[in-house]
PDB file of N, CA, C and O in Angstrom:
ATOM      1  N   MET A   1      66.048 131.313  90.842  1.00  0.00           N
ATOM      2  CA  MET A   1      66.979 130.607  90.024  1.00  0.00           C
ATOM      3  C   MET A   1      66.868 129.190  89.116  1.00  0.00           C
ATOM      4  O   MET A   1      66.190 128.286  89.603  1.00  0.00           O
ATOM      5  N   SER A   2      67.297 129.046  88.250  1.00  0.00           N
ATOM      6  CA  SER A   2      66.990 128.593  87.090  1.00  0.00           C
ATOM      7  C   SER A   2      67.131 126.996  87.232  1.00  0.00           C
ATOM      8  O   SER A   2      67.449 126.689  88.380  1.00  0.00           O
ATOM      9  N   LEU A   3      67.000 126.062  86.494  1.00  0.00           N
ATOM     10  CA  LEU A   3      67.000 124.832  86.367  1.00  0.00           C
ATOM     11  C   LEU A   3      68.763 124.069  86.312  1.00  0.00           C
ATOM     12  O   LEU A   3      69.343 123.048  86.681  1.00  0.00           O
ATOM     13  N   ARG A   4      69.037 125.331  85.609  1.00  0.00           N
ATOM     14  CA  ARG A   4      70.625 124.712  85.411  1.00  0.00           C
ATOM     15  C   ARG A   4      71.254 125.309  86.897  1.00  0.00           C
ATOM     16  O   ARG A   4      72.116 124.480  87.188  1.00  0.00           O
ATOM     17  N   GLN A   5      71.238 125.928  87.532  1.00  0.00           N
ATOM     18  CA  GLN A   5      71.964 126.524  88.682  1.00  0.00           C
ATOM     19  C   GLN A   5      71.395 125.430  89.687  1.00  0.00           C
ATOM     20  O   GLN A   5      72.254 124.571  89.889  1.00  0.00           O
ATOM     21  N   LYS A   6      70.540 125.261  90.188  1.00  0.00           N
ATOM     22  CA  LYS A   6      69.740 123.962  90.709  1.00  0.00           C
ATOM     23  C   LYS A   6      70.591 122.791  90.641  1.00  0.00           C
ATOM     24  O   LYS A   6      71.082 122.274  91.644  1.00  0.00           O
ATOM     25  N   LEU A   7      70.777 122.343  89.368  1.00  0.00           N
ATOM     26  CA  LEU A   7      71.270 121.508  88.913  1.00  0.00           C
ATOM     27  C   LEU A   7      72.668 121.174  89.204  1.00  0.00           C
ATOM     28  O   LEU A   7      73.081 120.107  89.658  1.00  0.00           O
ATOM     29  N   ALA A   8      73.403 122.303  88.862  1.00  0.00           N
ATOM     30  CA  ALA A   8      74.987 122.611  89.176  1.00  0.00           C
ATOM     31  C   ALA A   8      75.342 122.470  90.759  1.00  0.00           C
ATOM     32  O   ALA A   8      76.219 121.827  91.335  1.00  0.00           O
ATOM     33  N   LEU A   9      74.145 123.466  91.306  1.00  0.00           N
ATOM     34  CA  LEU A   9      74.428 123.053  92.849  1.00  0.00           C
ATOM     35  C   LEU A   9      74.041 121.514  93.249  1.00  0.00           C
ATOM     36  O   LEU A   9      74.992 120.985  93.824  1.00  0.00           O
ATOM     37  N   GLY A  10      73.334 120.971  93.161  1.00  0.00           N
ATOM     38  CA  GLY A  10      73.053 119.593  93.592  1.00  0.00           C
ATOM     39  C   GLY A  10      74.667 119.038  93.050  1.00  0.00           C
ATOM     40  O   GLY A  10      75.604 118.857  93.828  1.00  0.00           O
ATOM     41  N   PHE A  11      74.716 118.874  91.905  1.00  0.00           N
ATOM     42  CA  PHE A  11      75.918 117.933  91.341  1.00  0.00           C
ATOM     43  C   PHE A  11      77.118 118.658  92.296  1.00  0.00           C
ATOM     44  O   PHE A  11      77.756 117.955  93.079  1.00  0.00           O
ATOM     45  N   GLY A  12      77.348 119.933  92.191  1.00  0.00           N
ATOM     46  CA  GLY A  12      78.256 120.301  92.867  1.00  0.00           C
ATOM     47  C   GLY A  12      78.484 119.798  94.494  1.00  0.00           C
ATOM     48  O   GLY A  12      79.464 119.167  94.891  1.00  0.00           O
ATOM     49  N   GLY A  13      77.958 120.000  94.873  1.00  0.00           N
ATOM     50  CA  GLY A  13      77.223 119.431  96.243  1.00  0.00           C
ATOM     51  C   GLY A  13      77.949 117.897  96.359  1.00  0.00           C
ATOM     52  O   GLY A  13      78.958 117.623  97.009  1.00  0.00           O
ATOM     53  N   LEU A  14      77.133 116.993  95.536  1.00  0.00           N
ATOM     54  CA  LEU A  14      77.367 115.712  95.329  1.00  0.00           C
ATOM     55  C   LEU A  14      78.931 115.450  95.317  1.00  0.00           C
ATOM     56  O   LEU A  14      79.378 114.420  95.822  1.00  0.00           O
ATOM     57  N   LEU A  15      79.754 116.397  94.732  1.00  0.00           N
ATOM     58  CA  LEU A  15      81.047 116.215  94.057  1.00  0.00           C
ATOM     59  C   LEU A  15      82.025 116.842  95.399  1.00  0.00           C
ATOM     60  O   LEU A  15      83.106 116.304  95.638  1.00  0.00           O
ATOM     61  N   VAL A  16      81.722 117.569  95.913  1.00  0.00           N
ATOM     62  CA  VAL A  16      82.280 117.585  97.355  1.00  0.00           C
ATOM     63  C   VAL A  16      82.315 116.388  98.498  1.00  0.00           C
ATOM     64  O   VAL A  16      83.291 116.057  99.172  1.00  0.00           O
ATOM     65  N   ILE A  17      81.307 115.967  98.520  1.00  0.00           N
ATOM     66  CA  ILE A  17      80.712 115.190  99.317  1.00  0.00           C
ATOM     67  C   ILE A  17      81.959 114.070  98.940  1.00  0.00           C
ATOM     68  O   ILE A  17      82.914 113.868  99.690  1.00  0.00           O
ATOM     69  N   ILE A  18      81.760 113.412  97.672  1.00  0.00           N
ATOM     70  CA  ILE A  18      82.777 112.418  97.017  1.00  0.00           C
ATOM     71  C   ILE A  18      84.005 112.592  97.333  1.00  0.00           C
ATOM     72  O   ILE A  18      84.830 111.727  97.630  1.00  0.00           O
ATOM     73  N   ALA A  19      84.147 113.794  97.266  1.00  0.00           N
ATOM     74  CA  ALA A  19      85.591 114.168  97.725  1.00  0.00           C
ATOM     75  C   ALA A  19      86.188 114.085  98.949  1.00  0.00           C
ATOM     76  O   ALA A  19      87.357 113.850  99.256  1.00  0.00           O
ATOM     77  N   ALA A  20      84.952 114.374  99.783  1.00  0.00           N
ATOM     78  CA  ALA A  20      85.921 114.719 101.077  1.00  0.00           C
ATOM     79  C   ALA A  20      85.654 113.220 101.439  1.00  0.00           C
ATOM     80  O   ALA A  20      86.291 112.930 102.452  1.00  0.00           O
ATOM     81  N   ILE A  21      84.869 112.092 100.913  1.00  0.00           N
ATOM     82  CA  ILE A  21      84.757 110.865 101.505  1.00  0.00           C
ATOM     83  C   ILE A  21      86.238 110.111 101.299  1.00  0.00           C
ATOM     84  O   ILE A  21      86.866 109.374 102.059  1.00  0.00           O
ATOM     85  N   GLY A  22      86.563 110.650  99.819  1.00  0.00           N
ATOM     86  CA  GLY A  22      87.722 110.035  99.266  1.00  0.00           C
ATOM     87  C   GLY A  22      89.192 110.310  99.755  1.00  0.00           C
ATOM     88  O   GLY A  22      90.178 109.576  99.685  1.00  0.00           O
ATOM     89  N   ILE A  23      89.051 111.628 100.289  1.00  0.00           N
ATOM     90  CA  ILE A  23      90.262 112.073 100.924  1.00  0.00           C
ATOM     91  C   ILE A  23      90.093 111.284 102.520  1.00  0.00           C
ATOM     92  O   ILE A  23      90.981 110.668 103.110  1.00  0.00           O
ATOM     93  N   HIS A  24      88.762 111.507 102.956  1.00  0.00           N
ATOM     94  CA  HIS A  24      89.259 110.417 104.216  1.00  0.00           C
ATOM     95  C   HIS A  24      89.667 108.945 104.103  1.00  0.00           C
ATOM     96  O   HIS A  24      90.227 108.356 105.027  1.00  0.00           O
ATOM     97  N   ASN A  25      89.372 108.398 102.970  1.00  0.00           N
ATOM     98  CA  ASN A  25      89.461 107.277 103.149  1.00  0.00           C
ATOM     99  C   ASN A  25      91.137 106.938 102.589  1.00  0.00           C
ATOM    100  O   ASN A  25      91.763 105.948 102.967  1.00  0.00           O
ATOM    101  N   ILE A  26      91.670 107.954 101.648  1.00  0.00           N
ATOM    102  CA  ILE A  26      93.168 107.813 101.584  1.00  0.00           C
ATOM    103  C   ILE A  26      94.076 107.771 102.552  1.00  0.00           C
ATOM    104  O   ILE A  26      95.052 107.032 102.684  1.00  0.00           O
ATOM    105  N   THR A  27      93.461 109.070 103.560  1.00  0.00           N
ATOM    106  CA  THR A  27      94.072 108.669 105.012  1.00  0.00           C
ATOM    107  C   THR A  27      93.999 108.007 105.971  1.00  0.00           C
ATOM    108  O   THR A  27      94.815 107.911 106.888  1.00  0.00           O
ATOM    109  N   ARG A  28      92.729 107.348 105.797  1.00  0.00           N
ATOM    110  CA  ARG A  28      92.431 106.166 106.754  1.00  0.00           C
ATOM    111  C   ARG A  28      93.360 104.921 106.112  1.00  0.00           C
ATOM    112  O   ARG A  28      93.799 104.093 106.911  1.00  0.00           O
ATOM    113  N   ILE A  29      93.618 104.797 104.898  1.00  0.00           N
ATOM    114  CA  ILE A  29      94.273 103.798 104.254  1.00  0.00           C
ATOM    115  C   ILE A  29      95.688 103.810 104.398  1.00  0.00           C
ATOM    116  O   ILE A  29      96.408 102.813 104.452  1.00  0.00           O
ATOM    117  N   THR A  30      96.162 105.408 104.475  1.00  0.00           N
ATOM    118  CA  THR A  30      97.831 105.720 104.402  1.00  0.00           C
ATOM    119  C   THR A  30      97.903 105.014 106.301  1.00  0.00           C
ATOM    120  O   THR A  30      98.829 104.226 106.495  1.00  0.00           O
ATOM    121  N   ALA A  31      97.154 105.259 107.289  1.00  0.00           N
ATOM    122  CA  ALA A  31      97.528 105.094 108.525  1.00  0.00           C
ATOM    123  C   ALA A  31      97.205 103.549 108.348  1.00  0.00           C
ATOM    124  O   ALA A  31      98.215 102.888 108.589  1.00  0.00           O
ATOM    125  N   LEU A  32      96.401 102.976 108.094  1.00  0.00           N
ATOM    126  CA  LEU A  32      96.475 101.175 108.142  1.00  0.00           C
ATOM    127  C   LEU A  32      97.805 101.177 107.278  1.00  0.00           C
ATOM    128  O   LEU A  32      98.600 100.503 107.934  1.00  0.00           O
ATOM    129  N   GLY A  33      98.177 101.440 106.582  1.00  0.00           N
ATOM    130  CA  GLY A  33      99.237 100.809 105.756  1.00  0.00           C
ATOM    131  C   GLY A  33     100.647 101.311 106.861  1.00  0.00           C
ATOM    132  O   GLY A  33     101.779 100.875 106.655  1.00  0.00           O
ATOM    133  N   HIS A  34     100.424 101.992 107.674  1.00  0.00           N
ATOM    134  CA  HIS A  34     101.843 102.447 108.690  1.00  0.00           C
ATOM    135  C   HIS A  34     101.354 100.776 109.736  1.00  0.00           C
ATOM    136  O   HIS A  34     102.106  99.832 109.979  1.00  0.00           O
ATOM    137  N   SER A  35      99.807 100.944 110.171  1.00  0.00           N
ATOM    138  CA  SER A  35     100.025 100.018 111.404  1.00  0.00           C
ATOM    139  C   SER A  35     100.500  98.596 110.674  1.00  0.00           C
ATOM    140  O   SER A  35     101.317  97.943 111.323  1.00  0.00           O
ATOM    141  N   ILE A  36     100.081  98.055 109.411  1.00  0.00           N
ATOM    142  CA  ILE A  36     100.073  96.682 109.077  1.00  0.00           C
ATOM    143  C   ILE A  36     101.675  96.614 108.866  1.00  0.00           C
ATOM    144  O   ILE A  36     102.237  95.691 109.455  1.00  0.00           O
ATOM    145  N   ASP A  37     102.600  97.623 107.970  1.00  0.00           N
ATOM    146  CA  ASP A  37     104.077  97.648 108.204  1.00  0.00           C
ATOM    147  C   ASP A  37     104.715  97.496 109.179  1.00  0.00           C
ATOM    148  O   ASP A  37     105.864  97.107 108.972  1.00  0.00           O
ATOM    149  N   VAL A  38     104.196  97.775 111.020  1.00  0.00           N
ATOM    150  CA  VAL A  38     104.896  97.974 112.189  1.00  0.00           C
ATOM    151  C   VAL A  38     104.239  96.228 112.031  1.00  0.00           C
ATOM    152  O   VAL A  38     104.981  95.259 112.191  1.00  0.00           O
ATOM    153  N   ILE A  39     103.462  96.157 111.857  1.00  0.00           N
ATOM    154  CA  ILE A  39     103.222  94.731 112.426  1.00  0.00           C
ATOM    155  C   ILE A  39     103.894  93.248 111.650  1.00  0.00           C
ATOM    156  O   ILE A  39     104.185  92.138 112.095  1.00  0.00           O
ATOM    157  N   LEU A  40     103.941  93.690 110.685  1.00  0.00           N
ATOM    158  CA  LEU A  40     105.076  92.539 109.648  1.00  0.00           C
ATOM    159  C   LEU A  40     106.396  93.094 110.091  1.00  0.00           C
ATOM    160  O   LEU A  40     107.062  92.434 109.293  1.00  0.00           O
ATOM    161  N   ARG A  41     107.187  93.711 110.665  1.00  0.00           N
ATOM    162  CA  ARG A  41     108.641  94.275 111.174  1.00  0.00           C
ATOM    163  C   ARG A  41     108.572  93.425 112.432  1.00  0.00           C
ATOM    164  O   ARG A  41     109.589  92.771 112.664  1.00  0.00           O
ATOM    165  N   GLU A  42     107.701  93.328 113.171  1.00  0.00           N
ATOM    166  CA  GLU A  42     107.502  92.647 114.165  1.00  0.00           C
ATOM    167  C   GLU A  42     107.509  91.403 113.867  1.00  0.00           C
ATOM    168  O   GLU A  42     108.444  90.844 114.442  1.00  0.00           O
ATOM    169  N   ASN A  43     106.779  90.574 113.111  1.00  0.00           N
ATOM    170  CA  ASN A  43     106.892  89.243 112.830  1.00  0.00           C
ATOM    171  C   ASN A  43     107.749  88.599 112.478  1.00  0.00           C
ATOM    172  O   ASN A  43     108.051  87.476 112.883  1.00  0.00           O
ATOM    173  N   TYR A  44     108.438  89.465 111.375  1.00  0.00           N
ATOM    174  CA  TYR A  44     109.386  89.333 110.749  1.00  0.00           C
ATOM    175  C   TYR A  44     110.897  88.992 111.910  1.00  0.00           C
ATOM    176  O   TYR A  44     111.716  88.077 111.823  1.00  0.00           O
ATOM    177  N   ARG A  45     110.836  89.820 112.662  1.00  0.00           N
ATOM    178  CA  ARG A  45     112.029  89.745 114.169  1.00  0.00           C
ATOM    179  C   ARG A  45     111.513  88.373 114.748  1.00  0.00           C
ATOM    180  O   ARG A  45     112.436  87.684 115.183  1.00  0.00           O
ATOM    181  N   SER A  46     110.105  87.741 114.871  1.00  0.00           N
ATOM    182  CA  SER A  46     110.012  87.003 115.377  1.00  0.00           C
ATOM    183  C   SER A  46     110.053  85.381 114.611  1.00  0.00           C
ATOM    184  O   SER A  46     109.915  84.243 115.060  1.00  0.00           O
ATOM    185  N   VAL A  47     110.284  85.877 113.407  1.00  0.00           N
ATOM    186  CA  VAL A  47     110.283  84.478 112.573  1.00  0.00           C
ATOM    187  C   VAL A  47     112.027  84.442 112.817  1.00  0.00           C
ATOM    188  O   VAL A  47     112.613  83.396 113.094  1.00  0.00           O
ATOM    189  N   LEU A  48     112.608  85.554 112.685  1.00  0.00           N
ATOM    190  CA  LEU A  48     114.237  85.375 112.790  1.00  0.00           C
ATOM    191  C   LEU A  48     114.745  84.264 114.052  1.00  0.00           C
ATOM    192  O   LEU A  48     115.384  83.212 114.065  1.00  0.00           O
ATOM    193  N   ALA A  49     114.049  85.173 115.131  1.00  0.00           N
ATOM    194  CA  ALA A  49     114.512  84.667 116.457  1.00  0.00           C
ATOM    195  C   ALA A  49     114.215  83.179 116.686  1.00  0.00           C
ATOM    196  O   ALA A  49     114.892  82.569 117.514  1.00  0.00           O
ATOM    197  N   CYS A  50     113.086  82.458 115.889  1.00  0.00           N
ATOM    198  CA  CYS A  50     112.385  81.354 115.656  1.00  0.00           C
ATOM    199  C   CYS A  50     113.373  80.262 115.046  1.00  0.00           C
ATOM    200  O   CYS A  50     113.526  79.096 115.409  1.00  0.00           O
ATOM    201  N   GLN A  51     114.151  81.129 113.775  1.00  0.00           N
ATOM    202  CA  GLN A  51     114.640  80.286 112.858  1.00  0.00           C
ATOM    203  C   GLN A  51     116.191  80.170 114.111  1.00  0.00           C
ATOM    204  O   GLN A  51     116.720  79.066 114.237  1.00  0.00           O
ATOM    205  N   GLU A  52     116.666  81.208 114.799  1.00  0.00           N
ATOM    206  CA  GLU A  52     117.745  81.176 115.465  1.00  0.00           C
ATOM    207  C   GLU A  52     117.642  80.009 116.715  1.00  0.00           C
ATOM    208  O   GLU A  52     118.465  79.171 117.085  1.00  0.00           O
ATOM    209  N   MET A  53     116.658  80.238 117.060  1.00  0.00           N
ATOM    210  CA  MET A  53     116.474  78.774 117.954  1.00  0.00           C
ATOM    211  C   MET A  53     116.470  77.622 117.661  1.00  0.00           C
ATOM    212  O   MET A  53     116.805  76.743 118.454  1.00  0.00           O
ATOM    213  N   LYS A  54     116.089  77.404 116.463  1.00  0.00           N
ATOM    214  CA  LYS A  54     115.935  76.293 115.819  1.00  0.00           C
ATOM    215  C   LYS A  54     117.276  75.663 115.353  1.00  0.00           C
ATOM    216  O   LYS A  54     117.466  74.450 115.276  1.00  0.00           O
ATOM    217  N   GLU A  55     118.259  76.706 115.024  1.00  0.00           N
ATOM    218  CA  GLU A  55     119.440  76.335 114.641  1.00  0.00           C
ATOM    219  C   GLU A  55     120.191  75.890 116.068  1.00  0.00           C
ATOM    220  O   GLU A  55     120.975  74.949 116.198  1.00  0.00           O
ATOM    221  N   ALA A  56     119.754  76.793 117.073  1.00  0.00           N
ATOM    222  CA  ALA A  56     120.716  75.905 118.482  1.00  0.00           C
ATOM    223  C   ALA A  56     120.503  75.139 118.813  1.00  0.00           C
ATOM    224  O   ALA A  56     121.397  74.417 119.254  1.00  0.00           O
ATOM    225  N   LEU A  57     118.837  74.635 118.848  1.00  0.00           N
ATOM    226  CA  LEU A  57     118.397  73.166 118.825  1.00  0.00           C
ATOM    227  C   LEU A  57     119.285  72.219 118.338  1.00  0.00           C
ATOM    228  O   LEU A  57     119.795  71.257 118.911  1.00  0.00           O
ATOM    229  N   GLY A  58     119.385  72.570 117.351  1.00  0.00           N
ATOM    230  CA  GLY A  58     119.984  71.297 116.206  1.00  0.00           C
ATOM    231  C   GLY A  58     121.836  71.381 116.630  1.00  0.00           C
ATOM    232  O   GLY A  58     122.308  70.283 116.925  1.00  0.00           O
ATOM    233  N   ARG A  59     122.646  72.363 116.658  1.00  0.00           N
ATOM    234  CA  ARG A  59     123.480  72.380 117.139  1.00  0.00           C
ATOM    235  C   ARG A  59     123.766  71.600 118.533  1.00  0.00           C
ATOM    236  O   ARG A  59     124.811  70.981 118.733  1.00  0.00           O
ATOM    237  N   MET A  60     122.424  71.734 119.724  1.00  0.00           N
ATOM    238  CA  MET A  60     122.824  71.210 120.814  1.00  0.00           C
ATOM    239  C   MET A  60     122.338  69.720 120.731  1.00  0.00           C
ATOM    240  O   MET A  60     122.492  69.028 121.737  1.00  0.00           O
ATOM    241  N   ASP A  61     121.705  69.114 119.495  1.00  0.00           N
ATOM    242  CA  ASP A  61     121.333  67.852 119.209  1.00  0.00           C
ATOM    243  C   ASP A  61     122.897  67.619 118.547  1.00  0.00           C
ATOM    244  O   ASP A  61     123.585  66.789 119.141  1.00  0.00           O
ATOM    245  N   SER A  62     123.278  68.044 117.800  1.00  0.00           N
ATOM    246  CA  SER A  62     124.476  67.351 117.372  1.00  0.00           C
ATOM    247  C   SER A  62     125.770  67.274 118.387  1.00  0.00           C
ATOM    248  O   SER A  62     126.625  66.393 118.479  1.00  0.00           O
ATOM    249  N   GLY A  63     125.654  68.208 118.941  1.00  0.00           N
ATOM    250  CA  GLY A  63     126.503  68.269 120.359  1.00  0.00           C
ATOM    251  C   GLY A  63     126.403  66.947 121.397  1.00  0.00           C
ATOM    252  O   GLY A  63     127.459  66.589 121.917  1.00  0.00           O
ATOM    253  N   ALA A  64     125.187  66.218 121.712  1.00  0.00           N
ATOM    254  CA  ALA A  64     124.828  65.402 122.455  1.00  0.00           C
ATOM    255  C   ALA A  64     124.848  64.452 121.564  1.00  0.00           C
ATOM    256  O   ALA A  64     123.924  63.703 121.881  1.00  0.00           O
ATOM    257  N   VAL A  65     125.554  63.896 120.290  1.00  0.00           N
ATOM    258  CA  VAL A  65     125.311  62.849 119.340  1.00  0.00           C
ATOM    259  C   VAL A  65     126.510  62.337 119.715  1.00  0.00           C
ATOM    260  O   VAL A  65     126.666  61.152 120.007  1.00  0.00           O
ATOM    261  N   PHE A  66     127.601  63.380 119.729  1.00  0.00           N
ATOM    262  CA  PHE A  66     129.104  63.393 119.639  1.00  0.00           C
ATOM    263  C   PHE A  66     129.328  63.346 121.159  1.00  0.00           C
ATOM    264  O   PHE A  66     130.389  63.968 121.215  1.00  0.00           O
ATOM    265  N   VAL A  67     129.059  63.049 122.316  1.00  0.00           N
ATOM    266  CA  VAL A  67     129.246  62.959 123.872  1.00  0.00           C
ATOM    267  C   VAL A  67     129.104  61.728 124.015  1.00  0.00           C
ATOM    268  O   VAL A  67     129.181  61.223 125.135  1.00  0.00           O
TER     269      VAL A  67
END
């Protein structure tokens, strides 16, 4: 086996390892993105519920003032 073949095999192996790590990272980031999307949707619902409670309390306060 010549030096050129040894170098090509070595660099080829490194390239395969780097590609495998890159593919793995892409899949993990995609899964993480889906998890973050779920968390943000749930937090948005919580914020909307808090705003509705605040408005209801405001209506209750204004109703108590007129009584």
